[in-house]
N, CA, C and O atoms as CSV, one atom per row, in Angstrom:
chain,resi,resn,atom,element,x,y,z
A,1,MET,N,N,-39.394,65.595,3.898
A,1,MET,CA,C,-40.332,65.155,2.888
A,1,MET,C,C,-39.734,64.036,2.044
A,1,MET,O,O,-40.413,63.069,1.699
A,2,LEU,N,N,-38.456,64.183,1.719
A,2,LEU,CA,C,-37.781,63.151,0.927
A,2,LEU,C,C,-37.700,61.847,1.718
A,2,LEU,O,O,-37.826,60.760,1.155
A,3,PHE,N,N,-37.489,61.968,3.034
A,3,PHE,CA,C,-37.450,60.775,3.883
A,3,PHE,C,C,-38.783,60.043,3.851
A,3,PHE,O,O,-38.817,58.813,3.802
A,4,LEU,N,N,-39.879,60.791,3.879
A,4,LEU,CA,C,-41.208,60.186,3.836
A,4,LEU,C,C,-41.439,59.456,2.516
A,4,LEU,O,O,-41.989,58.355,2.500
A,5,VAL,N,N,-41.029,60.058,1.434
A,5,VAL,CA,C,-41.174,59.421,0.124
A,5,VAL,C,C,-40.347,58.135,0.054
A,5,VAL,O,O,-40.813,57.116,-0.455
A,6,ALA,N,N,-39.123,58.192,0.566
A,6,ALA,CA,C,-38.261,57.003,0.563
A,6,ALA,C,C,-38.851,55.902,1.449
A,6,ALA,O,O,-38.804,54.725,1.092
A,7,ALA,N,N,-39.404,56.284,2.599
A,7,ALA,CA,C,-39.999,55.294,3.494
A,7,ALA,C,C,-41.221,54.639,2.854
A,7,ALA,O,O,-41.403,53.427,2.971
A,8,LEU,N,N,-42.051,55.418,2.187
A,8,LEU,CA,C,-43.219,54.854,1.513
A,8,LEU,C,C,-42.818,53.957,0.350
A,8,LEU,O,O,-43.448,52.926,0.113
A,9,LEU,N,N,-41.776,54.344,-0.375
A,9,LEU,CA,C,-41.277,53.508,-1.470
A,9,LEU,C,C,-40.754,52.181,-0.932
A,9,LEU,O,O,-41.037,51.124,-1.495
A,10,LEU,N,N,-39.994,52.236,0.154
A,10,LEU,CA,C,-39.473,51.013,0.762
A,10,LEU,C,C,-40.602,50.138,1.287
A,10,LEU,O,O,-40.556,48.917,1.144
A,11,LEU,N,N,-41.609,50.746,1.887
A,11,LEU,CA,C,-42.761,49.998,2.374
A,11,LEU,C,C,-43.474,49.294,1.227
A,11,LEU,O,O,-43.883,48.141,1.360
A,12,GLY,N,N,-43.620,49.978,0.116
A,12,GLY,CA,C,-44.252,49.368,-1.047
A,12,GLY,C,C,-43.472,48.179,-1.570
A,12,GLY,O,O,-44.059,47.167,-1.954
A,13,VAL,N,N,-42.157,48.293,-1.589
A,13,VAL,CA,C,-41.318,47.177,-2.053
A,13,VAL,C,C,-41.442,45.997,-1.099
A,13,VAL,O,O,-41.587,44.855,-1.537
A,14,VAL,N,N,-41.386,46.266,0.202
A,14,VAL,CA,C,-41.476,45.188,1.191
A,14,VAL,C,C,-42.850,44.526,1.141
A,14,VAL,O,O,-42.944,43.299,1.161
A,15,MET,N,N,-43.899,45.311,1.076
A,15,MET,CA,C,-45.245,44.744,1.027
A,15,MET,C,C,-45.458,43.953,-0.262
A,15,MET,O,O,-46.149,42.934,-0.257
A,16,GLY,N,N,-44.877,44.409,-1.350
A,16,GLY,CA,C,-44.988,43.678,-2.607
A,16,GLY,C,C,-44.316,42.324,-2.542
A,16,GLY,O,O,-44.836,41.340,-3.066
A,17,SER,N,N,-43.145,42.270,-1.891
A,17,SER,CA,C,-42.448,40.990,-1.779
A,17,SER,C,C,-43.168,40.059,-0.809
A,17,SER,O,O,-43.156,38.842,-0.996
A,18,VAL,N,N,-43.793,40.616,0.221
A,18,VAL,CA,C,-44.541,39.791,1.166
A,18,VAL,C,C,-45.770,39.182,0.491
A,18,VAL,O,O,-46.160,38.056,0.798
A,19,ALA,N,N,-46.364,39.917,-0.409
A,19,ALA,CA,C,-47.555,39.410,-1.102
A,19,ALA,C,C,-47.233,38.187,-1.953
A,19,ALA,O,O,-48.112,37.363,-2.205
A,20,HIS,N,N,-45.990,38.058,-2.399
A,20,HIS,CA,C,-45.607,36.937,-3.250
A,20,HIS,C,C,-44.903,35.821,-2.486
A,20,HIS,O,O,-44.637,34.760,-3.051
A,21,ALA,N,N,-44.602,36.045,-1.221
A,21,ALA,CA,C,-43.928,35.025,-0.408
A,21,ALA,C,C,-44.972,34.063,0.158
A,21,ALA,O,O,-46.117,34.448,0.394
A,22,PRO,N,N,-44.574,32.828,0.371
A,22,PRO,CA,C,-45.498,31.880,1.011
A,22,PRO,C,C,-45.827,32.312,2.444
A,22,PRO,O,O,-45.044,33.008,3.091
A,23,LEU,N,N,-46.977,31.896,2.915
A,23,LEU,CA,C,-47.436,32.302,4.240
A,23,LEU,C,C,-46.466,31.909,5.356
A,23,LEU,O,O,-46.209,32.742,6.225
A,24,PRO,N,N,-45.913,30.697,5.388
A,24,PRO,CA,C,-44.973,30.375,6.474
A,24,PRO,C,C,-43.735,31.280,6.482
A,24,PRO,O,O,-43.247,31.652,7.549
A,25,VAL,N,N,-43.239,31.626,5.320
A,25,VAL,CA,C,-42.083,32.522,5.251
A,25,VAL,C,C,-42.446,33.896,5.796
A,25,VAL,O,O,-41.663,34.508,6.522
A,26,THR,N,N,-43.621,34.375,5.449
A,26,THR,CA,C,-44.087,35.670,5.936
A,26,THR,C,C,-44.251,35.652,7.455
A,26,THR,O,O,-43.870,36.609,8.129
A,27,LEU,N,N,-44.807,34.585,7.991
A,27,LEU,CA,C,-45.008,34.492,9.437
A,27,LEU,C,C,-43.686,34.413,10.190
A,27,LEU,O,O,-43.539,35.020,11.251
A,28,VAL,N,N,-42.729,33.671,9.651
A,28,VAL,CA,C,-41.407,33.588,10.297
A,28,VAL,C,C,-40.724,34.953,10.267
A,28,VAL,O,O,-40.144,35.379,11.266
A,29,ALA,N,N,-40.791,35.632,9.137
A,29,ALA,CA,C,-40.181,36.961,9.041
A,29,ALA,C,C,-40.850,37.932,10.003
A,29,ALA,O,O,-40.170,38.736,10.640
A,30,ALA,N,N,-42.167,37.869,10.117
A,30,ALA,CA,C,-42.887,38.743,11.043
A,30,ALA,C,C,-42.487,38.443,12.485
A,30,ALA,O,O,-42.326,39.363,13.288
A,31,ALA,N,N,-42.328,37.172,12.816
A,31,ALA,CA,C,-41.927,36.802,14.176
A,31,ALA,C,C,-40.510,37.297,14.481
A,31,ALA,O,O,-40.247,37.789,15.578
A,32,VAL,N,N,-39.614,37.170,13.529
A,32,VAL,CA,C,-38.234,37.640,13.732
A,32,VAL,C,C,-38.216,39.152,13.939
A,32,VAL,O,O,-37.534,39.650,14.835
A,33,ILE,N,N,-38.954,39.872,13.124
A,33,ILE,CA,C,-39.010,41.329,13.262
A,33,ILE,C,C,-39.646,41.715,14.597
A,33,ILE,O,O,-39.187,42.651,15.250
A,34,GLY,N,N,-40.690,41.009,15.004
A,34,GLY,CA,C,-41.331,41.289,16.280
A,34,GLY,C,C,-40.401,41.068,17.463
A,34,GLY,O,O,-40.368,41.876,18.392
A,35,VAL,N,N,-39.651,39.982,17.432
A,35,VAL,CA,C,-38.694,39.704,18.517
A,35,VAL,C,C,-37.604,40.765,18.538
A,35,VAL,O,O,-37.207,41.241,19.602
A,36,TRP,N,N,-37.124,41.132,17.356
A,36,TRP,CA,C,-36.099,42.162,17.268
A,36,TRP,C,C,-36.600,43.479,17.852
A,36,TRP,O,O,-35.872,44.137,18.596
A,37,LEU,N,N,-37.819,43.871,17.530
A,37,LEU,CA,C,-38.381,45.107,18.069
A,37,LEU,C,C,-38.592,45.026,19.580
A,37,LEU,O,O,-38.385,46.013,20.286
A,38,ALA,N,N,-38.998,43.867,20.076
A,38,ALA,CA,C,-39.184,43.702,21.518
A,38,ALA,C,C,-37.850,43.806,22.254
A,38,ALA,O,O,-37.769,44.454,23.297
A,39,VAL,N,N,-36.812,43.180,21.725
A,39,VAL,CA,C,-35.487,43.262,22.348
A,39,VAL,C,C,-34.992,44.708,22.333
A,39,VAL,O,O,-34.437,45.189,23.320
A,40,PHE,N,N,-35.194,45.393,21.217
A,40,PHE,CA,C,-34.788,46.791,21.119
A,40,PHE,C,C,-35.521,47.641,22.159
A,40,PHE,O,O,-34.908,48.485,22.813
A,41,ALA,N,N,-36.821,47.423,22.312
A,41,ALA,CA,C,-37.609,48.202,23.266
A,41,ALA,C,C,-37.142,47.952,24.698
A,41,ALA,O,O,-37.032,48.887,25.491
A,42,VAL,N,N,-36.871,46.705,25.025
A,42,VAL,CA,C,-36.405,46.377,26.382
A,42,VAL,C,C,-35.041,47.004,26.644
A,42,VAL,O,O,-34.805,47.549,27.722
A,43,ARG,N,N,-34.146,46.931,25.668
A,43,ARG,CA,C,-32.817,47.529,25.846
A,43,ARG,C,C,-32.910,49.046,26.000
A,43,ARG,O,O,-32.215,49.628,26.833
A,44,GLU,N,N,-33.755,49.682,25.212
A,44,GLU,CA,C,-33.915,51.128,25.315
A,44,GLU,C,C,-34.505,51.518,26.674
A,44,GLU,O,O,-34.055,52.480,27.297
A,45,ARG,N,N,-35.500,50.777,27.122
A,45,ARG,CA,C,-36.114,51.083,28.421
A,45,ARG,C,C,-35.095,50.909,29.542
A,45,ARG,O,O,-35.026,51.724,30.462
A,46,HIS,N,N,-34.306,49.841,29.457
A,46,HIS,CA,C,-33.295,49.583,30.480
A,46,HIS,C,C,-32.232,50.685,30.463
A,46,HIS,O,O,-31.820,51.166,31.519
A,47,ALA,N,N,-31.796,51.079,29.287
A,47,ALA,CA,C,-30.776,52.123,29.184
A,47,ALA,C,C,-31.315,53.462,29.670
A,47,ALA,O,O,-30.585,54.223,30.304
A,48,ARG,N,N,-32.564,53.759,29.390
A,48,ARG,CA,C,-33.153,55.024,29.808
A,48,ARG,C,C,-33.304,55.071,31.326
A,48,ARG,O,O,-33.036,56.097,31.951
A,49,ARG,N,N,-33.735,53.956,31.915
A,49,ARG,CA,C,-33.880,53.930,33.382
A,49,ARG,C,C,-32.525,54.068,34.067
A,49,ARG,O,O,-32.400,54.778,35.065
A,50,ARG,N,N,-31.523,53.399,33.540
A,50,ARG,CA,C,-30.193,53.456,34.141
A,50,ARG,C,C,-29.613,54.866,33.995
A,50,ARG,O,O,-28.955,55.364,34.908
A,51,HIS,N,N,-29.856,55.503,32.859
A,51,HIS,CA,C,-29.322,56.846,32.621
A,51,HIS,C,C,-30.009,57.881,33.508
A,51,HIS,O,O,-29.340,58.774,34.028
A,52,THR,N,N,-31.317,57.787,33.694
A,52,THR,CA,C,-32.019,58.768,34.505
A,52,THR,C,C,-31.757,58.574,35.995
A,52,THR,O,O,-31.762,59.550,36.745
A,53,SER,N,N,-31.529,57.350,36.441
A,53,SER,CA,C,-31.266,57.132,37.863
A,53,SER,C,C,-29.871,57.618,38.252
A,53,SER,O,O,-29.636,57.925,39.421
A,54,ALA,N,N,-28.947,57.693,37.304
A,54,ALA,CA,C,-27.593,58.163,37.600
A,54,ALA,C,C,-27.565,59.677,37.778
A,54,ALA,O,O,-26.665,60.201,38.435
A,55,ASN,N,N,-28.532,60.384,37.205
A,55,ASN,CA,C,-28.522,61.848,37.303
A,55,ASN,C,C,-29.123,62.309,38.558
A,55,ASN,O,O,-29.196,63.513,38.803
């Protein structure tokens, strides 16, 4: 429950700062986060496939 409260508080802080940032800065930050998440997903999928095929 405490984790949920902390996550919502952090989300509020991030959304508040995005509301005051210029649109190009927001779009660049969103693109960076999106690329980071895509790389993470690909690495996780690759690691999971390699781990399951070894067993």
